[in-house]
N, C-alpha and C positions, 0 to 999 in steps of 0.2 A: 395441724390445728385441731382445736376441740370446740364443741358447742357445750356451754354450761348453762344450767338453769339456776337462777339465784332469786332472792327475794326482791320484789319490785320496790319495796319500801325501805330497803337497806337495813332491816332488822338483823342483829347479830345472832339471834337465837336460832335462826333457820339455816340448816346446812345447804350447801350447794350440791347439785346433782349433775352428773355427767350424762349428757344426752347423746353425743356422738364424738368419736375420736378418730385420729389418723386420717383426717380430711386433707387431701393434697391440693385440691383446687380451691383457691381463695374466693373466686367469684361464685362458685357453687355453694361454698360455706356461707357467704353473705346472703345468697338467695334463700337458703334454708333458715337462717336466723330471722330474716324478714318475714318468711311465711309463718314461722312459729310465733312471732310477735303479733301478726295479724289474726291468727287463729290459735289461741292458747289451748293446750291440751287439757289442763286441769282447771285453772282459775286465773283471774286477772292479777293475782298476787305474784305470779311468776314472771320473771324477766330473763330473756335469753341473751347470751353474749358470746362472742367469738374470742377465743384466747389462744395463746401459743401452746405448743405441746408440753413445755416444761412448767406450765401453770399448776399450782397446788390448790386443790379444792378446799374451801372453807368448811370445817366440820361442825359449825354451829356451836352449841353449848359444850360440846366435847373439848373445844379449844380451851375452855376455862377450867376444866377439871384436871 
C-alpha cells in the first residue's frame, strides 16, 4: 500500500506526491493517514489517501502536455 498526498480541492493542475510506500500493515497505514489528516505537514490544501501498490500518481499539468 502507498500513502499519497493530493489536492484537497481536486484541482487537476497539482501533481500528487508519494509520502510512503511498501506499507504491509493496513491498520498501521490507516492510522498514519489519519494522523496526517489531523496534523498536515505543509498546508490545509493537502489531502492524504491510502492507495494500492499499483496506483499511478497523477502528474498534474504534465499529463496535458
